[in-house]
C-alpha positions as CSV (number, residue, x, y, z in Angstrom):
1,M,28.0,64.3,-114.0
2,I,24.3,64.5,-114.6
3,C,22.4,66.6,-112.0
4,L,18.8,67.9,-112.6
5,S,16.4,69.9,-110.5
6,E,14.1,68.3,-108.0
7,D,11.1,69.0,-110.2
8,I,12.5,67.3,-113.3
9,T,13.9,64.5,-111.3
10,E,10.5,63.7,-109.9
11,K,8.9,63.8,-113.3
12,I,11.6,61.4,-114.7
13,S,11.1,59.1,-111.8
14,S,7.4,59.0,-112.4
15,Y,8.0,58.3,-116.0
16,L,10.2,55.3,-115.2
17,L,7.6,54.0,-112.7
18,D,4.8,54.3,-115.2
19,R,6.6,52.4,-117.9
20,E,7.7,49.8,-115.3
21,S,11.4,50.3,-115.9
22,I,11.9,50.4,-112.2
23,T,10.0,49.3,-109.1
24,L,9.2,51.6,-106.2
25,E,11.5,49.6,-104.0
26,Q,14.4,50.0,-106.6
27,L,13.7,53.7,-106.8
28,N,13.9,54.1,-103.0
29,Q,17.2,52.1,-103.0
30,A,18.5,54.4,-105.8
31,K,17.5,57.4,-103.7
32,A,19.3,56.1,-100.7
33,S,22.4,55.2,-102.7
34,A,22.4,58.7,-104.4
35,S,22.2,60.3,-100.9
36,E,25.0,58.1,-99.6
37,Q,27.3,58.8,-102.6
38,Q,26.3,62.5,-102.6
39,C,25.2,62.5,-106.2
40,C,22.1,63.3,-108.1
41,L,19.3,60.7,-108.3
42,I,19.2,61.0,-112.1
43,Q,22.9,60.2,-112.3
44,E,22.3,57.1,-110.2
45,L,19.4,56.0,-112.4
46,V,21.5,56.4,-115.6
47,E,24.5,54.5,-114.1
48,S,22.2,51.7,-113.1
49,N,20.8,51.5,-116.7
50,Y,17.2,52.3,-115.7
51,I,17.3,55.1,-118.3
52,T,19.7,55.9,-121.0
53,Q,21.0,59.5,-121.7
54,E,19.1,59.4,-125.0
55,E,15.8,58.5,-123.3
56,L,16.4,61.2,-120.7
57,A,16.9,63.8,-123.4
58,D,13.8,62.6,-125.2
59,E,11.7,62.9,-122.1
60,I,13.1,66.4,-121.3
61,S,12.2,67.5,-124.8
62,K,8.6,66.3,-124.3
63,L,8.2,67.7,-120.8
64,Y,9.4,71.2,-121.8
65,D,8.1,71.2,-125.5
66,L,11.6,71.7,-126.9
67,K,13.0,70.3,-130.2
68,R,15.3,67.2,-129.8
69,I,18.5,67.1,-131.9
70,T,21.9,65.5,-131.9
71,L,25.3,67.1,-132.1
72,H,27.9,64.5,-133.1
73,K,30.0,65.9,-135.8
74,A,32.5,68.7,-135.5
75,G,30.6,70.6,-138.2
76,D,27.5,70.6,-136.1
77,V,28.8,73.5,-134.1
78,E,29.7,76.7,-135.8
79,D,32.8,78.4,-134.6
80,E,31.2,81.8,-134.8
81,A,28.3,80.8,-132.7
82,Y,30.4,79.0,-130.1
83,S,32.8,81.9,-129.7
84,L,30.0,84.4,-129.1
85,L,29.8,83.3,-125.5
86,S,32.7,83.0,-123.1
87,E,34.2,79.6,-122.2
88,D,33.3,80.2,-118.5
89,F,29.7,80.9,-119.4
90,I,29.4,77.8,-121.5
91,T,31.0,75.5,-119.0
92,E,29.2,76.9,-116.0
93,N,25.7,76.7,-117.6
94,H,26.4,73.6,-119.7
95,V,25.0,75.1,-122.9
96,I,26.3,74.9,-126.5
97,P,25.6,77.8,-128.9
98,F,25.9,75.9,-132.2
99,S,24.3,78.0,-135.0
100,L,24.1,81.7,-135.7
101,S,22.1,83.9,-138.1
102,K,21.5,87.6,-138.3
103,K,18.4,87.3,-136.1
104,T,18.7,84.1,-134.1
105,I,21.2,82.0,-132.1
106,K,20.5,78.3,-131.6
107,V,21.5,76.9,-128.3
108,A,21.6,73.2,-127.1
109,I,20.9,72.3,-123.5
110,S,20.7,69.0,-121.5
111,D,19.4,70.4,-118.2
112,P,16.2,72.4,-118.2
113,A,17.7,74.6,-115.5
114,A,19.7,76.2,-118.3
115,L,16.5,77.8,-119.6
116,S,16.9,80.5,-116.9
117,V,20.0,81.9,-118.7
118,M,18.4,82.1,-122.2
119,G,17.6,85.8,-121.4
120,N,21.2,86.4,-120.7
121,I,22.2,84.7,-124.0
122,K,19.7,86.9,-125.8
123,V,21.3,90.0,-124.3
124,L,24.9,88.9,-124.9
125,S,24.2,87.8,-128.5
126,G,21.7,90.5,-129.4
127,R,19.6,87.8,-131.0
128,K,16.5,85.7,-130.5
129,V,17.3,82.4,-128.8
130,E,16.1,79.1,-130.1
131,T,16.5,76.2,-127.6
132,F,17.1,72.5,-128.4
133,V,17.7,69.4,-126.2
134,V,20.7,67.1,-126.5
135,T,22.3,64.5,-124.2
136,F,24.6,65.4,-121.4
137,K,27.4,63.4,-123.1
138,E,27.1,65.4,-126.3
139,I,27.5,68.7,-124.5
140,S,30.4,67.3,-122.4
141,D,32.2,66.0,-125.6
142,I,31.9,69.3,-127.3
143,I,33.2,71.2,-124.3
144,V,36.1,68.7,-124.1
145,K,37.1,69.4,-127.6
146,R,36.8,73.2,-127.4
147,T,38.0,74.0,-123.9
148,S,40.8,71.5,-123.4
149,A,43.2,74.4,-123.0
150,Q,41.3,75.9,-120.1
151,F,40.7,72.5,-118.4
152,G,44.2,71.4,-119.0
153,S,45.6,74.4,-117.2
154,V,43.0,74.4,-114.4
155,E,45.7,74.2,-111.7
156,K,47.8,77.0,-113.1
157,S,47.2,80.4,-111.5
158,K,48.0,82.5,-114.6
159,S,47.9,82.1,-118.4
160,T,50.8,83.1,-120.4
161,G,48.9,83.9,-123.6
162,T,46.5,82.2,-126.0
163,E,49.1,80.6,-128.2
164,E,51.0,79.2,-125.3
165,D,47.8,77.8,-123.7
166,E,46.8,76.1,-126.9
167,E,50.3,74.7,-127.4
168,E,50.3,73.3,-123.8
169,S,46.8,71.9,-124.2
170,S,47.7,70.3,-127.5
171,E,50.9,68.8,-125.9
172,I,48.9,67.3,-123.0
173,I,46.3,65.8,-125.3
174,R,49.1,64.4,-127.4
175,Y,50.8,63.0,-124.3
176,V,47.7,61.2,-123.0
177,N,47.0,59.8,-126.5
178,Q,50.6,58.5,-126.7
179,I,50.3,56.9,-123.2
180,I,47.3,54.9,-124.4
181,E,48.7,54.2,-127.9
182,L,51.9,52.9,-126.5
183,A,50.2,50.8,-123.9
184,V,48.0,49.1,-126.6
185,S,51.1,48.5,-128.8
186,E,53.0,46.9,-126.0
187,G,50.0,44.6,-125.1
188,A,49.4,46.2,-121.7
189,S,46.2,45.3,-119.8
190,D,46.4,48.3,-117.4
191,I,47.8,51.8,-117.3
192,H,48.7,53.2,-113.8
193,I,49.2,57.0,-113.4
194,E,50.4,57.7,-109.9
195,P,51.3,60.9,-108.1
196,F,53.9,61.2,-105.3
197,R,55.4,64.1,-103.4
198,K,58.6,64.6,-105.4
199,D,57.7,62.7,-108.6
200,S,55.0,61.0,-110.6
201,R,55.0,57.5,-112.1
202,L,53.6,55.9,-115.2
203,R,53.4,52.1,-115.2
204,Y,52.0,49.5,-117.6
205,R,50.9,46.0,-116.6
206,V,52.2,43.7,-119.3
207,D,51.7,40.0,-119.1
208,G,50.5,40.4,-115.5
209,V,53.5,42.4,-114.2
210,L,53.8,46.1,-113.7
211,S,56.8,48.0,-115.0
212,T,57.6,51.7,-115.0
213,Q,57.6,53.6,-118.3
214,S,59.9,56.6,-118.8
215,E,62.1,57.3,-121.9
216,K,59.6,56.4,-124.6
217,I,56.8,58.6,-123.2
218,M,59.2,61.5,-122.5
219,T,60.4,61.7,-126.1
220,G,59.1,64.8,-127.8
221,F,57.6,66.6,-124.8
222,S,59.0,69.8,-123.2
223,V,60.1,69.9,-119.6
224,S,61.0,73.2,-118.0
225,S,62.7,71.7,-114.9
226,E,64.4,68.6,-113.7
227,S,61.1,66.8,-113.0
228,S,59.4,64.6,-115.6
229,F,56.7,65.9,-118.0
230,L,54.1,63.8,-116.1
231,H,55.0,65.3,-112.7
232,E,55.2,68.8,-114.0
233,H,51.8,68.5,-115.7
234,Y,50.2,65.9,-113.5
235,A,46.9,67.8,-112.7
236,A,46.4,68.6,-116.4
237,V,47.0,65.0,-117.4
238,T,44.5,63.6,-114.9
239,T,42.0,66.3,-115.8
240,R,42.4,65.3,-119.5
241,V,41.7,61.7,-118.6
242,K,38.6,62.7,-116.6
243,I,37.3,64.8,-119.4
244,M,37.7,61.9,-121.9
245,A,35.8,59.7,-119.4
246,T,33.1,62.4,-118.9
247,L,33.8,62.5,-115.2
248,D,33.4,65.5,-112.8
249,I,36.6,67.4,-113.1
250,S,35.7,69.6,-110.1
251,E,35.3,66.5,-107.8
252,K,38.7,65.6,-106.3
253,R,37.5,64.2,-102.9
254,L,35.6,61.1,-104.0
255,P,36.5,58.1,-106.2
256,Q,35.1,58.1,-109.7
257,D,34.6,55.4,-112.3
258,G,34.1,55.9,-116.0
259,A,34.8,54.6,-119.5
260,I,36.5,55.8,-122.7
261,V,36.2,54.6,-126.3
262,F,39.6,55.6,-127.6
263,K,40.0,55.9,-131.3
264,S,43.5,54.7,-132.2
265,K,45.0,54.6,-135.7
266,N,43.8,51.0,-136.2
267,A,40.8,50.4,-134.1
268,N,38.5,51.7,-131.3
269,I,39.9,50.8,-127.9
270,D,37.6,50.4,-124.9
271,L,39.0,51.5,-121.5
272,R,37.6,51.4,-118.0
273,I,38.7,54.3,-115.9
274,S,39.1,54.4,-112.1
275,V,40.1,57.7,-110.3
276,L,41.1,57.5,-106.6
277,P,41.9,60.5,-104.4
278,T,45.2,60.2,-102.5
279,N,47.2,62.5,-100.3
280,N,49.4,63.5,-103.3
281,G,46.6,63.9,-105.9
282,E,44.3,61.7,-107.9
283,R,45.6,58.3,-108.9
284,V,44.3,57.0,-112.2
285,V,44.1,53.4,-113.4
286,M,42.9,52.6,-117.0
287,R,42.0,49.0,-117.7
288,I,42.4,48.2,-121.4
289,L,39.6,45.8,-122.4
290,D,40.9,43.1,-124.8
291,K,38.1,42.3,-127.2
292,G,40.1,39.2,-128.3
293,A,39.4,37.6,-124.9
294,I,35.7,37.2,-125.8
295,S,36.4,35.3,-129.0
296,M,38.8,32.7,-127.6
297,S,37.7,29.0,-127.8
298,I,38.2,26.4,-125.1
299,D,40.6,24.6,-127.4
300,S,42.9,27.6,-127.6
301,L,43.2,28.2,-123.8
302,G,46.0,25.7,-123.4
303,F,44.4,22.7,-121.5
304,D,46.1,19.4,-122.1
305,A,44.0,16.7,-123.9
306,S,42.7,15.0,-120.8
307,D,41.7,18.2,-119.0
308,L,40.2,19.6,-122.1
309,K,37.9,16.6,-122.4
310,K,36.8,17.0,-118.8
311,V,36.0,20.7,-119.3
312,K,34.1,20.2,-122.5
313,S,32.0,17.4,-120.9
314,A,31.1,19.6,-118.0
315,V,30.2,22.6,-120.1
316,D,28.1,20.6,-122.5
317,A,26.2,19.0,-119.7
318,P,22.5,20.2,-119.2
319,Q,23.0,20.9,-115.5
320,G,25.5,21.1,-112.7
321,M,28.0,23.7,-111.4
322,V,31.3,24.6,-112.9
323,L,33.6,26.8,-110.7
324,V,36.7,28.6,-111.9
325,T,39.1,29.7,-109.2
326,G,42.2,31.7,-108.9
327,P,43.5,35.2,-107.9
328,T,42.7,38.4,-109.7
329,G,44.2,38.5,-113.1
330,S,44.5,34.7,-113.5
331,G,42.2,34.6,-116.6
332,K,39.0,33.4,-115.0
333,T,36.8,35.7,-117.0
334,T,38.4,34.5,-120.3
335,T,37.8,30.9,-119.3
336,Q,34.2,31.5,-118.5
337,Y,33.6,33.5,-121.8
338,A,35.3,30.6,-123.8
339,A,32.8,28.2,-122.1
340,L,29.9,30.4,-123.0
341,Q,31.0,30.8,-126.6
342,R,31.1,27.0,-126.9
343,I,27.4,26.6,-125.9
344,N,26.0,29.9,-127.2
345,R,23.4,29.1,-129.9
346,E,19.9,30.0,-130.7
347,G,18.2,27.2,-128.8
348,I,19.8,28.0,-125.5
349,N,18.9,30.9,-123.1
350,I,22.1,32.3,-121.4
351,L,22.0,34.9,-118.6
352,T,25.0,36.5,-116.9
353,A,25.4,38.6,-113.7
354,E,28.7,40.5,-113.8
355,D,30.4,43.2,-111.8
356,P,31.0,45.0,-114.2
357,V,30.0,43.8,-117.6
358,E,33.3,44.2,-119.4
359,Y,32.5,42.8,-122.8
360,N,29.3,42.5,-124.7
361,L,28.5,39.0,-125.8
362,D,26.1,38.6,-128.8
363,G,23.1,36.5,-128.1
364,I,23.6,36.6,-124.3
365,A,21.6,38.7,-121.8
366,Q,24.1,40.3,-119.4
367,V,23.3,42.1,-116.2
368,H,25.6,44.6,-114.5
369,V,25.4,43.9,-110.8
370,K,25.2,47.1,-108.6
371,E,25.0,46.3,-104.9
372,K,24.5,49.9,-103.7
373,I,21.0,49.9,-105.3
374,G,20.2,46.3,-104.2
375,L,21.0,44.6,-107.4
376,T,23.3,42.0,-105.9
377,F,24.4,38.7,-107.4
378,A,21.8,37.0,-105.3
379,A,19.0,39.4,-106.4
380,A,20.0,38.9,-110.1
381,L,20.1,35.1,-109.6
382,R,16.6,35.1,-108.1
383,S,15.3,37.0,-111.1
384,F,17.2,34.8,-113.6
385,L,15.3,31.7,-112.4
386,R,12.1,33.4,-113.6
387,Q,13.6,34.1,-117.0
388,D,13.6,30.5,-118.2
389,P,17.3,30.1,-118.6
390,E,19.4,27.0,-119.5
391,V,22.7,28.5,-118.5
392,I,23.5,31.0,-115.8
393,L,26.9,32.7,-115.2
394,V,27.5,34.4,-111.9
395,G,30.5,36.6,-111.9
396,E,31.6,35.7,-108.4
397,I,30.2,33.8,-105.4
398,R,30.7,36.2,-102.5
399,D,28.2,35.0,-99.8
400,K,26.0,32.3,-98.5
401,E,22.9,33.6,-100.2
402,T,24.5,33.6,-103.6
403,V,25.9,30.1,-103.4
404,D,22.6,28.7,-102.0
405,I,20.6,30.1,-105.1
406,A,23.4,29.0,-107.5
407,I,23.3,25.4,-106.1
408,K,19.5,25.4,-106.2
409,A,19.7,26.4,-109.9
410,A,22.3,23.7,-110.6
411,L,20.1,21.1,-109.0
412,T,17.0,22.1,-110.9
413,G,18.2,21.6,-114.5
414,H,20.5,24.6,-115.1
415,L,24.2,24.8,-115.9
416,V,25.8,27.3,-113.5
417,L,29.2,28.9,-114.1
418,S,30.9,31.0,-111.4
419,T,34.2,31.9,-109.7
420,L,35.7,31.7,-106.3
421,H,39.0,33.1,-104.9
422,T,40.8,29.9,-103.7
423,N,44.4,28.7,-104.1
424,D,43.6,25.4,-105.7
425,S,40.8,23.1,-106.8
426,V,40.4,20.9,-103.7
427,S,40.4,23.9,-101.3
428,T,37.3,25.2,-103.2
429,I,35.3,22.3,-101.6
430,T,36.5,23.4,-98.2
431,R,35.6,27.0,-98.9
432,L,32.1,26.0,-99.8
433,L,31.8,24.0,-96.6
434,N,33.1,27.0,-94.6
435,M,30.4,29.2,-96.2
436,G,27.8,26.9,-94.6
437,V,26.8,24.8,-97.6
438,E,25.8,21.3,-96.6
439,P,28.0,18.5,-97.9
440,Y,25.2,16.7,-99.7
441,L,24.4,19.8,-101.7
442,I,28.0,20.2,-102.8
443,S,28.3,16.6,-103.9
444,S,24.9,16.7,-105.7
445,S,25.5,20.0,-107.6
446,L,29.3,20.5,-108.2
447,T,30.6,18.8,-111.4
448,L,33.9,20.5,-112.1
449,I,36.5,22.8,-110.6
450,I,39.1,24.7,-112.7
451,A,41.9,26.3,-110.7
452,Q,44.3,28.4,-112.8
453,R,47.1,30.9,-113.1
454,L,48.7,32.8,-115.9
455,A,52.5,32.5,-116.5
456,R,54.6,34.7,-118.8
457,K,56.1,32.8,-121.7
458,I,59.8,33.2,-122.6
459,C,60.3,35.4,-125.7
460,L,61.3,33.0,-128.5
461,S,63.6,35.7,-130.1
462,C,65.9,36.0,-127.2
463,K,65.5,32.6,-125.4
464,V,68.7,31.2,-124.0
465,V,69.7,28.5,-121.5
466,D,69.6,29.8,-117.9
467,E,72.9,28.8,-116.5
468,S,72.1,30.3,-113.1
469,V,69.6,27.6,-112.3
470,T,71.3,24.6,-110.5
471,G,70.2,21.1,-109.9
472,D,69.7,21.8,-106.2
473,M,67.4,24.7,-107.1
474,L,65.3,22.3,-109.2
475,K,65.1,19.8,-106.4
476,T,63.6,22.5,-104.1
477,V,60.6,22.8,-106.4
478,G,59.9,19.0,-106.7
479,F,62.2,17.6,-109.3
480,S,63.8,14.3,-108.6
481,S,67.6,14.0,-108.4
482,E,67.6,12.3,-111.8
483,E,65.4,15.0,-113.4
484,A,67.5,17.8,-111.8
485,T,70.6,16.6,-113.6
486,R,69.1,16.4,-117.1
487,V,66.5,19.2,-117.1
488,K,67.5,22.4,-118.9
489,T,65.8,25.7,-118.0
490,Y,65.6,28.7,-120.1
491,T,65.2,32.5,-119.8
492,G,64.8,35.5,-122.0
493,K,67.7,37.9,-122.1
494,G,65.6,40.7,-123.6
495,C,65.3,42.0,-127.1
496,D,63.4,44.5,-129.3
497,K,60.6,42.0,-129.9
498,C,59.8,41.8,-126.2
499,N,60.8,45.4,-125.3
500,G,63.7,44.1,-123.3
501,R,61.5,42.1,-120.9
502,G,62.6,38.6,-121.9
503,N,58.9,37.5,-121.9
504,K,56.3,37.8,-124.5
505,G,52.7,36.5,-124.1
506,R,51.2,34.3,-121.4
507,R,49.9,30.8,-121.1
508,G,47.5,29.1,-118.7
509,I,48.6,26.9,-115.8
510,Y,45.6,24.7,-115.0
511,E,44.3,22.2,-112.4
512,V,41.0,20.5,-113.5
513,L,39.2,18.5,-110.8
514,K,36.3,16.4,-111.9
515,I,33.9,15.6,-109.1
516,T,33.8,11.8,-109.4
517,D,31.8,9.3,-107.3
518,R,34.7,8.7,-105.0
519,I,35.1,12.5,-104.4
520,K,31.4,12.8,-103.8
521,E,31.6,10.1,-101.2
522,A,34.6,11.8,-99.5
523,I,32.6,15.1,-99.4
524,L,29.6,13.3,-97.8
525,D,31.9,11.7,-95.3
526,S,33.4,15.1,-94.4
527,S,36.9,13.9,-95.4
528,S,39.8,16.3,-95.0
529,V,41.3,18.4,-97.8
530,F,44.3,16.1,-97.8
531,E,42.2,12.9,-98.2
532,I,40.2,14.5,-101.1
533,Q,43.5,15.6,-102.6
534,K,44.9,12.0,-102.4
535,I,41.8,10.6,-104.0
536,A,41.9,13.2,-106.8
537,E,45.6,12.5,-107.6
538,D,44.9,8.7,-107.5
539,E,42.3,9.4,-110.2
540,G,44.7,11.3,-112.4
541,L,44.5,14.9,-111.2
542,V,47.4,17.0,-112.5
543,T,48.1,19.7,-110.0
544,M,49.0,23.3,-111.0
545,K,52.5,22.7,-109.7
546,E,52.9,19.7,-111.9
547,C,51.4,21.5,-114.8
548,A,53.9,24.4,-114.4
549,K,56.8,22.0,-114.0
550,G,55.9,20.5,-117.4
551,H,56.0,23.9,-119.0
552,L,59.3,24.7,-117.2
553,Q,60.8,21.4,-118.6
554,E,59.5,22.2,-122.1
555,G,61.2,25.6,-122.0
556,E,58.0,27.7,-122.2
557,I,58.4,29.4,-118.9
558,S,61.5,30.4,-116.9
559,F,62.5,29.2,-113.4
560,E,61.9,32.7,-112.1
561,E,58.4,32.8,-113.6
562,F,57.7,29.3,-112.1
563,H,58.6,30.6,-108.7
564,R,56.6,33.8,-109.1
565,V,53.4,32.0,-110.2
566,M,53.5,29.0,-108.0
567,I,54.9,30.8,-104.9
568,V,56.9,27.7,-103.9
């Protein structure tokens, strides 16, 4: 965590105001937010992207007339220099002794407050001290690499010796690395590390469903009692994750968020980290960001031919509003990114407001919404309209102000993409009305609604007929008597290819509602949701339930999965 003295904080704030990187109002909001979150103002400014760590280090070097360097490679820090000071001294003062000669010791700092201990370093080393400025991240990264043993054993009251400490630290690092590696190999989207009173649990979310991991992770790790390795070393494991995400390891009372770029054998993996204090310890969730999601085309999402034509037509239009609805984890972001990829070209100015920005899109200006400093979706939208955009993406419509500005943009020659949390396409209209939007504004601006879910596909390697599904069961979900007698359903019995789950991969279940003239008239007449639904189905709307039934008949999804996704 970045925390600087009041003096340097004031100087940095003035620097940002002078170069117009921040307004006085935004600075005051950041101060209020920092006070509320009990963190340093500089930390808040860095997190809000008003200044980068590199720019902060540059400015500190200028203000204090110190040389600016970088320490990236392992060879940049000499072992002899580093070992000259104690681990406690280095960690407490956030300094890195990195080079040693007969007469001098070179020390890297990120906080000018560390200048006060240079006299101590001179006495301890018996050498003249040369001071250099690096980023907070560089110092944290080096401390992580060199003091993992101490941090990993922070909860232990006694050390059992240097060799044992190093062995334990190495084992914990290897364990955490294996957790991430295995999650990536199994196609997990999230990793959950959870403490309980008598045990601890590791779960992966694969294809939208959480499952507990045990045997695979346990292999190769020592356990001194009947408990699992994770439970026995829980504090060290969570500390290791916090160190990797450059979070404050001493803070165990407040939630923390961070990020990790994990270097696996084959590629760099981006992870978003959330740490939540509970009565049994800190709960950790790691979201694995799938970079493949940002390169998907609309054609590959799984729309049928008719719906695909509607989606392309709406996305290619010069103006209007396209809404994507569904619960968390239903693939809304992927659908939106696919739409942007279709229209992303040099002649079009595209702006997005997201919370958070999970993937960087080339050629698109993306803004990370941060409500605690006043950068809301509505505030971002107001600024967007002064940036001469053709296309605007709003991560989520949460309130009346945001929807009003979005509709205004859609009516004034902009294509607007956004999301809502509704159960189906038609109820989205009702939700907008309940938010206080006038019917004439909805009918004039709204062009398309996509409601969607994600269903797990049956593993092709272990796919078998599901004899447990009867005709009566099929009738309960909408099949006719004739259909119920001839429809065969399938399931996966589990195999090595799907890790025994019976499912492998997911496919979209879609409901695409085009706002036609008849539906516009129904909205203006304040027709009920049932009346609008009837008009839509008369005009060819395929509901999500019908879409899912089709995939069930085709043997793509199981009856169990149909039930789970559609909640019938």
